[in-house]
N, C-alpha and C positions, 0 to 999 in steps of 0.2 A: 670383117668390125671389132677391135679390141673392145667391148661393151667396160669393162674398169674405166677404161681410158675415156670413152665416151661417156662417161658417167660424170666423171671429172669436170670433164670440159662444161658439161650442161650442168654442174652444181655450179662453173665459176661464171658461166654466162647469168644464172640467176642471182647468183653474188649481185654483179657488177648491175643489174636492173635495179637490188634492194636499195643498192646505195644512190642510185640515179633518184629511186623513190624516195627516198629520205632526203633525198635536196630539191626536189620537188614540193614536197610537205613542207620544209624550212624555209624555202622561196616563199610561198603560197601563203604561210603564218606571217613573213615580214610584211606582205604585201596587205593584209587582213589586218597588223598591228597598223601600218603606214594610214589605211583607211579612216583607221578610228582615230590616229592621230589628226586629220585630215579635219575631220566632225570637228572635232574636239575645239582646234584652232578657230573653222569657222563661228561655231559659237561664243568660243572665249571674246573675239572681235565685237560681234554682235553685243554681247554683254556689257562690255568697256563703252561700245559707241551709246546704249544708252542708261547707262551708269552716268555719262558724260551730258548728254543731252536724250532726256526721256521721250525727244519727238524725233530721233534723228534718222529713226528708221520707217519707211510709209508701209502702208498695207503691200506694195507691189517689192518691198524690200524682202517683208517678211517672207512674201513668196517666194522671189525668188532663191533665198536662204532656205527655206523647206525642198526646193529643189535640189539645191545642191545638196544636201543632205539626204535626201534619198537616192539621188546620184552614188554618192558613196557608200551608203547600206547596200544597194544594191552590186556593186564591185563588191564588197565585202560578201554578201552572199554568196557568192561565184567563187570566189576565191577558198571559202569556208568549204564550199560542194566539193571542189576539186582534192580538197586535202583530205576528207572524210575519203574522198574516194580513192585515192592514194594510201591510206592509211590502211584501208579494207586489202588490198593487193598486197602489202607488205608480208604477210603471213602464206601466201598463195599468190605470187606473182603472172603465173600463166598456169597451164593445166594442159595443153596441147601445143602441136607444132607438125607444120607437114613443108613439102620441100615442092615448089612448082615452078614450071619453066615455060614463060608465055612463048607463044610459037612468035619464034623469031623473036623472043630476046634471052636474057641467063637466066639461068637457076637462082631461086631468091628462098631463106628461109621465113616462112611466116610463121611466126610464135601469135599464140591466140590465148587471148585472159577476159577476165571480166569487163578492164576498158585499155582503151589505146593509150599509147605511152611514148613520144619522143624524145629523142636523147637530144644534145645542145644545138646539133647539126640542122634536126628536124628531121632525121630517120626515123621511121618508124619499129623500136623496140618490141612492140606488142599491140597486136590488131584487137581490136574492139569484137568480141564473139558477134554481133552484128551484123559487121563490117562485112558486105558482100563476098570479097573471097576466102571469110573464113565458114562461111556455108560449103565448102567443097571436105571442111575437115567433117562436117556431119554429114553429108550424103553420097561422099565419092570415096572410089580405092584408088590405090597407086594404080597410074597406068594413063591413059588419053581421057581428059577429062575438061570439061566448060562448066562455068557458072556466069549468071549474069548481072553486071554493073548499070550505073546509071548511062553508060554510054553504048551499050549493047555485051551482044555476047563476046567472053573470053574464053580464048581456045586453048588448050596448053597441055601440058603433062605434069600428073603428081607424084615425085619420084619417092617419096616417103612420107610416113604417116604415123605419129608418135604423140603417146599419151604419156602424161609426168604424174607420179602421187607424190604431194608436197606432206610432210606435216610440219608443222610449228615452226613454218620458214623454210625448214630445209627439204631438200628433192631429195628422196629416199630412193625411189627406182624411174625405169622410165619404159614404156612396150610398144614396142615397133608393130604395128600391124596391119593384114591387108585385108580385114573386115570394116565394122562397124565398130563401135565403143569396145573396147577389149573385156570378155566377161569378167575375166578374174579383176580386172578395177571396178566394174559395175558393183559385182559381191562387195570387195572391199566397201564398197560405201555404203550398201545396201542394207548388212550385215551392221550396222552401228546405230544406236540407241534415236527415236522420235526427239523432237523437242517438241514444246508447244505451238511453235510456228511452224509454216508448210518450210520447204528448204530452196534455195536457187540450185538448179539443176545445169547451170550452164557448161560444167563438165561430162555433164554423163546423157546428153540432150540424144535421142535415137533416131533415124531417119524420119520415120513416119511422123513422132513431133518435130522435126525441125520444119517439115514439110506444111505441116499446121500452124506453125510457128509463124513463118516468111510469107503466107498468102496476105499480100498489101492491097491490091485496088477489085475488092469485092466486096460489093453492101453487106454479106450474110454469109459467118463461115459457120457450119456445122460440125464441133468436134464429137464421136461417140465412140465408147467406151466403156469394158468391166469398172469394176470396184479396183483402184489402186493401179488403174494403165496411165494416170497421170495428168487428164485432162486438165486440172486445176490449173496443176504446172504450168500445163502449154500455154492456156490462156493468160494466164499475171506474165508470162516472157511474150508472149506475142504483144503484149502492152507494151512493155520495155522493146521490145524492138518496134514498133511503128511508130515512138514516140523517139527513137533514136531515128528513124528515116525520115519522118516527119516531122522536126523538129520545129520548124517554123510556123504549121499552126496544130499544130498537136500538145500538150502535156496535159500532165496529172488532174486538172482541174477539168479538162474536157471529156474525162472515163471514167463511167461509174462504173460497179461492180453491180450486178442484182445478188445480193444473199442470200440462201434459205434462213441463217440465223446470225444472232450476234459472235455469238462462242466460234460459229465461223468465219464472220468479218476481223474477229482478231485473231483468226488462225494465218490468214493469209496477211495480216497487217505488216510484215517484215519483209515483204516478198522484194516487191521495188525498190526500194530504201536500200537491199542490202544489193540489188544491181542498177545503183546511181538514181533511181529517179523517185520522184517526191510519189507520195502514196497517193490513191485515187479516193474519192469519194465511194462508201458504200451505203446502199438503201433497200429497204425490202417492196416485195412487190403491197405489201401490206397499205407501209405508207403512202404508195405513188396513186395507189386506190381512196383509200382516207381524205387524203389533198383532192381529190379531184371531185370528188363524189359531195365532200364535205359533210359528210356524216359517220357517226359510228359504229363501226365495220369488224364483226366479230372475228377473232382473232384464228389464224389459220389452224394451231395446235389445239383451239376448241375445236374445228372443223373434225378434223382427227379421230380427235379422242370421240367426238359422238358416233363415229361413222365406224369405227372398231364395234362397236355392238352389232351386233345382226340381226340384232331384233326390230332397227331402225329402219326397215325396209324402204318405207316414202324417202326419207333422205338421202338414202344411199341412189335410188333407182332417177331422183331427181340431179342428184351430183354426177351420175356418169351421162344422164343426157346431156346435162349444161354443159360437159368438158370435150363434148366431140365436135364434128368437122358438121352437124347436122343444124346443131344448134348455134355456131357461128352464120352459118349459112342464112337463117331466122334472122338472126341479129342484120346481119348485110343486109338482107330483103328487107328490112323493117326501115333501116337508114335511107334508103335506094327510094323506098316508097315516102317518106314524111320528107327527102330533097325535092318530091316530084308535086305531094298535094301537100302539106305541111299540116298544121294542128287542125281541127275540127273546127273550121271557121263560123261562124252563126252572128246574125247584126248585132250590132250594139247599140243600144236605144235607152230614151229617155222617154217614156210613154210613147207617143206616138210621135216622135220627134226620134231620126233616124244618125248616130252620128255617122257611122259607114253601115252598109251594107254587105254581106256575108259576098256578094260578088263582087264586089268593091276589094275586101280584103284577099278574095281571092285569087283575082286577076293582078295585085300590087306583090303576091307572093310570087303566082305562078311565071307573070310576065314580067313586069315591070323591072322588080331585085332578081331577077329568077340565077343572073351570073353569080352571085354574091351567095355564102353560105346561109344558110336557115337560120342559124344565129343572130347575122348579120342583114338578114330579109325581117325579122323579126324586129330589132333595134329602126331602120328604115319605120318599118310601120308604126312603131311608137311614135317616131318622130312626127308622123301626118296626123295619128294621134291626140296627140300634146297640141297641137297646132288649132284643132280642130275643138278641143277641148277647151282652150285659153280663150276662142271665140266666144265660146258658150259661157265660160266663167263670167266672162265682160255682161253677155246682154243679161245673165240671171243676176248678176252683182246688180246691174239699173234696175231690176223689177223688184228685189226684194229689197233695196234702200227707199226706192216711194213707198215700200207699203212700211217699212221699218221707221221711217221718219216721224211719226207722230210718236213713236214710243223713246225712241233714241235721240242722244244728242252728241253731238263731235266722235271723238275715241270710242264711246261707247256705237252707236251708229256701227261705225265700219267693224268694229268687233264683232257686233249683232249679224251683221250682212253676211258675212266673208263666214260667219259657222253656219249661216243658213244655206248659203251656197254651200257648202263644202258637204254638208248632211245631205241634200239635194243630188249632190253629184257621185256620191261614195258607192251607192250600187253599180255607177260606169264604170269608175274605177276599178271599182275589184273586179267585175266582170273583165274589163281591159288585162287584169295582173295575172286571171286566172290563163289568158288566153295566151298573152305573150310570157308570161314568166315559168318555163317549162325546166324544170330541173331534172336533174338524173331518175330518178327514181319515180316520177309520173312519165318518164319517156316510156323507162323501162316497162311499166305497168300495160303501155299500150303497144308495145312491143311483142309481149304474152300474149296477146289480147288472143291469138285465133292458136297458142301455143298448145302442144297434146295434155290430155286431161292428168297427167302426174304433174307436172307443172303448177297446172292451177292449182289442185293439193296441197302442193308443197309452197304454191306461195300464202292458201288459208292459213296454213300451220306455222309462218313466219310474219303473221298479219298482225300477234302482238307483240313480237319480239320489242327490244328497245334497242336494236344491232339492225342493220344489213348482214343476210347472210357469208359465210366468207365467199362462197360460190357464185352469187350474184354481184357482188363487186364489182370486178373486171370487166362483166358484161355491163354495166350502167356508166361506168368509165368509155367504154369501150366506144357507146351510144351517144355520149357527152361530146367524146373528143371529135367520130366522126361527123357530127352534125353543128360541131365549134362552139358548144355551148360551155367547154371547157378549154386551158390552154396547153398545146402542147410545151416540150423543153427542146428549143431549137440550138442551145450553147452545145449542148453536150455532139460529141463528134464518135465516141466509139463506148459499146456497152458489150459488158460481158455477165451472162444468165449463167448462172451454173445451177445443175439441178433441172434443166429447163424438162425432162421428163415429168416431172410433177407440173406444169401449168396444163391451163387448160388450154385449148384452141382459140377458145376469144380473149386468153388473157396473152399468150405471145400475141394477136393481133391488136391490140391493145397497146401494147410496145412499140410498133410498129408505127402507130401514129401517134404517143406521147413522144415518140422521138425521132425524127421526121428524117433527120439530118444525118446519123448513125451510121458508123457500120455496126455490126454486131457478129457476137463469138458465143454460139449458142454451145455449150456443154451437157451431155446426157448418156444417162445410160439406161435402157429401155427395162430392163430386168430391176432395176431400182426405183421402178415407179408403183410408190408403196402406199398411196393413198387407196384406204380402201374400197373407194368405188370406182375409180377411174378407169376406163378402157385401156386398152393396149395401145404403147404409144411407139407414132412410127415415125422416126425423125424427116423422112421425105417430106411429112404434110407440114410440118418447120417451114418449106420454102413458100408454101400457101400461105399460110399465115403471115409472113413477112412479103410477100409479092414477088418473090424472086425465085421463081421458076428454074433456073440452072443452077443455081449456088451450088457449091460444093461441099463436100461430106468428106470428111476424113476419119476414118475407123481407126482406132489403137488396139488393137485386139489381145496384147501381151501385161502381163500383171506384175508389176515392179515393188508392190507394197507387201504382200504375203509372203510367208514359206509356201515352199511346194505342199507341205500336207497339210497347211491352213486353208490353200488354193482347191485343191482337192477339196475340203469338206464343204467349200462354198459351193464348186461347182455341182458335188452330189445334192445339193440345196435345192436346184434346180437343172435337175436330167436333162431334159425337153427342151432348153434355150441355149442360144450358141455360149460355146466353153471357151472361157477365159483360160487363153494360154498362159501356162505358169512360166517367172523365169526361174531358173535353176537351183533355189536357195535354199539348203536342208534346213531343216530344224525339230522341235519337239514334233510328239503325234497331239493334234487337240484330243481333250479330253471332254467324253458324254455322258452327262448322266443324269438321275434324275433331283429336282431340285427340291431341298429343303432348305431353311433359313439358316443351318448350321453347316451345309455344303456351301452354300455362299462364303457364311463368313470364313472359311478352313480355304476356300480358292481364293479370296483377294490375302488373306496372311500369307501363303506360301509365293504367292507373286510379292509381294511385297520381302519376304524374304529373301526372295531371288534375285533381290536388286535393281527388279522394272523399275526404271523412273516416269513412264505413264501408262497408270492403269484405269478401265473402263468398268464399269457395269455399267450394262445395254438393255433395257426391258422391254416388253411390247408396249407397255401404255407409263404416261406420266404419275397417275396412281400407286400405280406398282414402284416405279423409280422411285418417289417419295417413301412408299412403307418400308424399301430396304435402306433409304439414307437415315432411316431412324438408329438400324443399328450395324453400320458398318463406320468401323472407327475412320475417322478424319474425310467423312465421305464428305464432297460438294455437288449439291444438286444441281442442275441443270431442268429446268422449267418452263424453257419459253418466256423468262422476266424479261424488262427491260434493260436487270443486271446479269444476266448471264454474259459470263465471260469465261474463258479456260481456266482451270486449277492450278494453283501453286506447285511447283515441285512435292511430290509426296503426299498430297491430298489426292483422294481417289472420284473420280469425274463418276457420277450416278444422272443416268437418266436415259430416256424412251429412245425409241430408235431415229424418229424422225429428227431430233434435236441433235443427234452425233451425224449426221447425215455430212459426208464431203471430210471427216474430222479421222485419224489416223490415232493408234494408242501401242506403243510397245508391247502388253500386253492386256485382253479383255475377257471377262465374266458375262458372257450371254445369258441371263435369266427370262426363261419364257415359259407363258403360262401356257396350258393346256388350249389348244384352236382349231377349229375346224381345218385340215390342210390343204389350203385352194391355192391356187394360182397366186392369189394377192399375198396370203399367208409367208409363200415359199420367200416370197422377193423380199418382203419386209424381216423375215429370218437371215435370209440373205445379205441385205443391206450391213444386217447388225454384226454378221457374223465375220463381214469382208474390212469390220472397221480393225483387225490386227494385224500387227505387222510379224512378231515372234511367238505371243501366246493365246490359245484360245481353247475357252472353257465352256462348254455350252451344259448349262442346268433348265432343264424342262420338265412339264409334265410329262405322266409315263404316257399317254398315250398318242402326246404328239413325238417322245422319243422311239416308240412305238411301230407311229408310221412314218415316224424319216428313214425306219430302215438304213440307216447311212453304213456302209463298207468303208470302211478308211486301208 
C-alpha cells in the first residue's frame, strides 16, 4: 500500500464528508427558520382575527393554536439539535474505520464517528459509535469476527482496522492496527492538558471499557477500577449508549447521577451534550435523605472532618458498625418484625369507654389488612378510628349541649359545645396520633432497641444535636421506604452512583428501595474508601444491597490519567493493595519534601510559571485548606458549600481530599499534615496524589515523609 496515496484518498473522503455536513447544517437551519416563520404566521393570523373581532377566538381555538405552536417549536428543537450535532462533527467528522465482510456478503467500509451521517441517497457515510457494528472497532482484531445486532449474531471477517488523527478539521495521519486502540495515538491524546470538564473518550474507548458501556439488560452493573481508569467516563458513555439503544423509553430526564460534590457535578456536565444527548440530573445522597426523612441532616463533610479526629473513638466505632453488613441486617430484621407485629398497640379509651381494644387493633393490622404495606394498614385503621370518633363526638355533643343550654344560646351554645367536646376527646386524639404517626426517627429509635451498646451510647451523644447524624440518615430513610412511610421515585430508569465505595451498605440498600424501577451503574475503587471509620469495601456486597446476586462486575485495571512516575508513587503509598497497571506515559518525577508555608507557595508558583492550566492544592482537612487559601495567590477554596464550582482558568483550586474525589488536574500539590499512617490514612493520601495528570508535589510532615519511605 502506498501510504501517501492512501492518506490523500482519506483526506478527500474527509473533505467530502465535511461538505455534506455543511449542507446538512445549512438545510437544518433553513428548516429551523421555516418553523419560526410558521409560528409567526400563526400568531399574526390570530392577532388579526382578535383585532377585527375580540370574541373571534374561542377557548378551544386558543388551545388549538397553542398546540400548533408547540408542534412547530418541537420540530425546531429537533432541527436545531441536529445542526448542533453536525457542527461538532466538522472538526473531527470521524475517528476510525473498519472494513468488514458479512458471511455471504460484500466488503463494506464502515467509518465510525460521534454521530451517524447519511448522504443524499441514504447511504451511511459515518456510523454512530454506539451502533452495533461499531463495537467491532473497540472489541475485535482483523480476522474472523462477530457482533450482536437486533436481528441476532452477525458473523464475518474484518479486513482492516484503522484509526485517524484529526487536527482542526484536517486529517493528519492514520494508523492501521491489528491490536486494540493504538498506544501511540492514545498517548498523543493523553499527553494534552486537561480541561475544567471531563472529556468524551469515544475515539479511545478500550475493550474492557467498551464491555461495561454496552451492557444492556442488567439491573445492576458494578464497575471497579483504580484512580484514572476511566470509571466515570465509562458510566457517562454508558448513559449515552443506553439512550441511543432505548430511545423510545429512556431519555436524560429519566437518568440521575448520584454525585459526591457540586464541583464533580459541574466536571461531568458537558460529556452527554458532547455526545449529542441532553444532560442528566445530578443529585446527592444528602438531598435524597433530607427530603425523605424531612429533617435537618448533618453534611457529610462535617462527619468526615469529625472522624479525622482520632480521639473521637465513640463516633468512629458507631460509624464503622453502621456502615457494615451486620447493621443492614439489623435494619432488615426490624422491617420484617414491624411488618409482622406493627406498633406497640394498646387500648384507646376515654375513661371506662373503650374506643378500640389492643386485640382489635392487632387483628386489624395483622389479619384484616396484612396484604397492605404497614403505612397503608395504619391509614385503614385511622379510617376505622375516625368513624368511631365521629359517633362519639355526636353522642358527646348531645350530652354537653343539654348541659350548656342553660348558659348559652345560638352560636355561642354551638361554639361552647364544640369546645367542650374537643377538650374531652383531646387525650384520645393525641393517643391515636402517637400510635399511628410513625415518623422516621421514631421508627429508627425502635429499630435500635436491641442494638449493641456502642450504638446506644452514640445515640445518647447525638440526642441533643440539632440535626440527624449523617450515618443515621440513610438508615432512617431505608426504614421509612421499606415500611411505606416514604414514597419512592418511580420515574427514574437509570441511576449512576459514583464513588460507591464511600456508601454504607444500608445507604445502597436504601437507594434500591428509592429507585425501584431503575438500572444501576455503580462505580467504585476500594482503595479510595477514605472515610476514616468505614470498614474495607467489598464490591461483591453491592449485589446483596441491590438484591441482584448474579450482577456482573467489570474490573478496569489500567490507569490512563497519571504519568508513569506518578502512578508508581501512588502504588507505593498502598504497597499491599492490588496495584494499578500504568499506561506507559513518561513524565517528570514527583517531588517529595517536608512541608512549610513557603515551600507551598514556591511549589504553586513553579507550576504556574511552567504553564500548567489546571492546578490544585489538596489537603487532609478543609480547615488546613482554608488556612492555605489565605496565602496562595488566586486561590479558589472548595469547602463543600452549595456554591462550590470548579475554578476559572488561572485560579488555583484548594480543598480537602474528600472534595477533590473524582476530579483531575494537570498539576497537584498535596499538603499532608502528620498523622498515624494507618491503612485508611494511606488510602486518603493515595486519593489525593492520584488527582494529578502530569505533575505531583507531595509536601508532608517530617514523620509522614519518614514513615512513607517512598523510593521512586
